[in-house]
N, C-alpha and C positions, 0 to 999 in steps of 0.2 A: 169602581169595586171589580168591575170586568177585566181592568188595565191590572191592577194588584193579583189576581188572580192567575193571569198569565205571566206574571213577572216570578212570581212564585213556581209554577211548573217550569218557565224558562230556566229557573237558576236550580230547581231542583235536576231538569234535565242536564246542567250543565256540572254540577256535582257525580251526577251518576256517572257520566263518560269520563269526567276529572278520573274516579275511582277505579274505571276499569283500564283505561291508559295507566294507570300507577300501578297496576297489578299483573301489569306483561312482564311476560317473565324476558330473561335476556341474558345473554353469556358471551365472551367474546373470544374471537379467536386470534389465534397468533401460526402463523406459519413458518415455521422451520426449516428452510431446504436448502442450506447453504452450509458450509463451513463454521463450528460453532468461535467467535471471538467476544472482543468489548461489544459489538454493537447487537450481538444478540444477548447479552445480559442487560443492557439497556432498554432493548424490547420488551424483554420478558418482564422485569423490573417495572419498567412504563404501564405496559400493561396492564398488571395484577393493582397498580396503582390508581389506573382509571377503572376497574371491576369493582376496587374496594368502596371505591369514593360513589359511583352510580349504584353499589346496592347489588351488582350483578350475583346470579346463580353459580356463576363457574367460569373459570378460562382454560379454554381446550387449546394445547400446544396440537399440531399438526405437523408430525416429527418425518423426515427424511433428508437425514446428514450424515457426513461419513466419518464427523471426527471435528477436532476441535482444536481448541487452546485448552490444557487441562486449569491454568489461572484463571480464566476467563469463566471455564464451566464449575469451577469450587464456589464463584462469587453466584452464578446460579443456583447453585444446589442452596446455597445459605436463604436465598430469597424466595426459594418453593417451602422448604420446610419452616417457615418463618409467616408464611401466608396464611392469613386468616380469611381466604375464600378458597373453595377448592378449586383445584387446578389435575385435569386432565388427559393424559398424555396418551398422545392418540399416533400410532405411527403409521401413515398411509401416503397413499394412493398405495394400491396392488403393485409390488415389484418394490417399494421404499424399503429403507432401512436405516436403522438407529445403530449407529457402529461409534465402538471409541466414546468420547465425550457424552454422544448421545444416550449411550446404556444411562448414567449418571443423573443425566439429567429426568430422560423415562422413571427413572427406580423413585427418584425424589418426590413425582407426584405422585398424589391421592388415587388417583386411579391409573393404571395404565391398560391400554388397551392395541389391537391391530390387526389389522386387515389379514384378508388369507395371502398368500406370496408374498410377506415383509418376512425382515431379518432381523434379532437384534442381538448383539453379542460384539467381539474381537474387539476388549476395551486395554490390552496391551499398551501400555505408554511407549510412545516411540518418540525419540527426541528430534527438534526439528532440523539438528546439524545431520541428522542421519548416521550419528555414531558415538557411542560413548563408552564409558570405562565400568569395564565389569561391576567395580564393584559402586559405583553410583547404581547403576542397573538396578541393582540388587535396594539398592537402599528407596530409591522412587518407587520400583514394583512394590517393595511392601508399602510403603504407605499409601499407595495409591489403593493396595490390596485392603487397609483398615479403613481405609476413607471410603470404598464403595462398599463393603460391610456392615461399617456401621448404618448407611444411607436404609439397607435393604432391610438391616434391623428393627429399624425403627418405622418402616413401614410395614414393616409383615412380611415380608418377600424371602426369597432364598436364597440366604446368603453363601453357601457354598458355591450356587452357581454360578455369583456375583463375583468370587473369589477368582473359579476357571476362567469366569470371562477375561480378566485380569491377567492372571497367572499364563492360562494355556492359550488363550484369544478363542475360547469357543465361539460358537454364535448359532441361535436357536430359531429353529421357524417359530410362525405363529402357533403351533398347535403345538409342538414341544416345550417352548415357552410356559403356553398354559397349562400344561401337564405339570411341568418342573414349579406351578408357582410364582414365576416372576413375571407374568401378567395376569389381570384382573375378565378379560373377555375380548373374547376373536367378533370383529361384524365389520360386513361387509361395504358399510358405508355410514358418517355421520349420522344420520337419521335413523338407523335404526343403533346406533353406538348411545346416544343418548335415552333413546326409548328404551332399552333395555338394563341402562344403569338407573333411571327412574326411581326414586324410592330408596334407594340404596346408601347406607350408613356410613361416614365415613369421617375419619379422626385426623381434628385439627390442631389442638395441641395435648397435654396431658391431661387435660380437663375440659376439654369439650370436643363433643362429636355434632353433625350436622349432616341433616337428609337432602340427599339431591334431588332438587325440583329440575330436572334436565328436559320432560318430554315438552313438545310445544314449545321449545324455548327460542327467542328470534336470538340467531347468533348475528353479533355487530362486529365490525372487522377493524380497528384504528388502521384509521390513514399513514402511512407511511410516506413522510416528510423528506423533501429534497434533502435535507440535512443528514436523514437516516438513510439515505438512499448513496450518499459521497461517502458518509461515511461507512457502509458496508464495504463500498467499493475500496480505499484507501486503508481499511485496515484488516487486509491478507499481505500474509507477509510479503509474498513475492512482488504485489504492485507496490509496497510501500519499501522494498527493495530497490524496485524502478526506479520509484519516484526521486530516493536519495541518489542513486546512480545517475541518470540525467541529469536532475539538480543540478549538482557541481557541475558532470560535465557543460552544461552552458555555462553558469557562472565563470569556468577557465575558458574557456570560447571568449568570450567578451572580455576578459583580461587581454586576452593573444593578441584581439582583433578589436580596437575600442570603436567607438559608433556605429556600431551594429544594430544592437537594441533587444533584436527580437531573441538570441540565445538568453542574452541576460534576465528580460522579464520572466521566458520558460523557467532559465534554471530557477528565480527568486520563486516564483510561484511553485513549481517541484518542488522544493525545498522547503519551504511553510507545509504542505501538506505533508510532505515525508515525515518531518520530523514531528506534528501532530500524532503522525499513525505511528511512527515508534515509541511514542509515548505512551501508546496503549497497547505496545504489544512486549512480550519477553524479553525485550535484548539484555545482551554483552556488552557490557561497557568496556571493553578491552576492544573487542570486534569494531566497534562504532567508533575508538579512537587510532586503530590498524586504517580504517578508511581517510578517517581526516589527515593522518600523516602520509598517507598515498597523496593523496592531491597536493598537498602544501609540497611533495616534491616534485611533483608536476610542476608547480606554481614554478619554483625554482629553476629549473631544467629552461626554465623560458626566460628566467633573467641573466645566469650565469649558467652557457650549454656549456656540456660536458663531455660530447659527445653519445648521448645516450645513457650516461652512468646512472641520473635522477628519471630517466623514464624506465629502464630496468628495475631499480629500486620500488618505484612506486607500481610498478605492474606485479612485483610480490607482495606485496605490504598489501596493495589491495585485495590480491587474492586472498590473503590470509584473513584479513578483516574480513570479506565476504562467507567464509568457512564460519566463522565465531559472532559472526551479528547476531543471532541469536540465541536463547539459553537453549537447553536439551529439555524441550518439554513439546507434548499435541503432536500431533497427527498433521500439522497442515506447516510446509517447507519451502524454500525456497530450491525448486528445480536444479538437478548436480550440473547438469549444463549450462546455466543461465549463472550459476555463482564460477564457471572458468570461465563460459564465453563471452561473456558480458564484462570483466576487467580486461580480457586480450581485446576485445573489438575497442574498450574506450582508451585502451593504450596506446592503440593504433590513431585513434583518431586526433589525440593530444599530440602523439608524434609527429603526425603531417601537419597537424595547425602549426607547432613548434618552427617545425623545418620551411613551410611558406613563411611565417613570419619572419624568420632571420636571410631568407631566398630576399625577403621584399626588403628590408634592414641594407642589404649590400647592393642590391642595386643600383646602380647610378640614376641620378636624377632625372625626369625625361624633360624638362623645363626649364626656364631661364641661363642664368649664363655658364652654370656649372654643368649644364648637361652638353655645353663644349667644349669638355676637357677633353681632349687626346683627339677632337675631331679636324677634321681638313678642312683649309677656303685658301680665297685667290686674293691677293695684293691689288688691291684695284687704284689704290694710290699709292705710291712709294712710303715707304719706310725708314723715315730718317731723324732717327730710328721709328718716331712715330707716323701712323696716316690712318689707313683706312683696310677692310679688307671687308670679302664677301662671302660669307658662309651661314650655309641652309636657308637659305633663301633670304637672308637679312646681311645689312650693313653695319659694321662695327669697328669703333675705334680699338687699333690696334697698336701695338709696341714691338719692337721685336730684340731680343736678348744678346744677336749676333751681328750688331751692325745693320746697314743698310739693307735693305730687301726691297730690288726693282720691280714696278709694276708687270702684273700675270704668273707672278713667281708663288709657288704654295708654299703653303705654309700651313703649319700643327701648332693647336690652342697645345700652351703648357701651364697656364694657369690664369688669376684672376683676379687683379687692381679695380676694386668698385668697381666701373662702366667700362673698363678697359681690359681689353684680351691683353696677355699676355706671350708671344707666338715666337716660333723660329723657323727656319726653313725646312721643307720635305728632306731635301736633299743631305743637309748636316746631321739630320736626325739619325739617317738611314748610315751614314757614316760614321756615327758615335758606337751603333748597332755592331 
């Protein structure tokens, strides 16, 4: 009897505690503090999926970004607009920015907030190559304006400001953005933000609204995996370009000087990472082909030396490929000094490697009987016409091609026949000259 009562109490206590734990409100936080790229899309998509699976109250995106790739931004916007869970964008901490691609992401969220002393705007598309034809630029800008205005209208924000952010690259402070209907609230910190928006209704889709329960919510942060950290690094266009350049350089150096091993291993790994990164980036196939052709030209120079003709051609092709490698979109690109300086540096390295390889091939063999060609020795057993000579600290069987040579006479090696050296007297050689 006593046992049954205690078991019931324990069971009730367990149910009570389970109810409390299950009722705990949680939200997920993701920091966007670098350039927007493919890895950013993956992280946002993954965080929203985890939050929906665990019935979280919301996802909080803490933004401090200079911008990024428009192709990745479009995918992120699609993910945010179709999210079944409220997503809050917060430009934070003080001094942070939400520029370029960050504007599209922020406007796509259900709630947009900013900390004091932050700014948002300057969303004019900038080509990765740093240059673009006027007609093409106008086409890209018009398309981007339509894109950002549609987002602003859907989320009930100021479409005129959004258009100016793209066309004129205007940027607003937190106070100005709030006044113009770009954001919903200004908050000093995350706790203040979550308290202020608690109970606010947000539109999930055309037929669904949800009341935010953000106060006293426990924030969880999805752990960044090692794979994500690697992808975040190599997905940067500059890093991908460096991997491609040094990867191919390593392979070529291994071809020029087989047996070293290290350049080949490093080059292979670099190329694998480079191609994986380029697969996620908006590359121009023409640029990639030009770079490939340039390294083929470098390889041909090593096989059929042309006194630098293929080296020069390869350098020019490599420069062109570097400038055309990425399509014209986004705010992240390869610095101009890198696109010009690195191809020249690689050309110098490969040119020196080819010169060294050819010099090694032409150099006389340092050991064996072939190394004795042209060397002088002394007859220790008369050559009649065969005998014995002493040369470079060794005794060699020799045969004279100029008749008999007495002992003590100096001879020079002209050729080899098996283990016999073919020689002639030094005096006769001088006479012929």
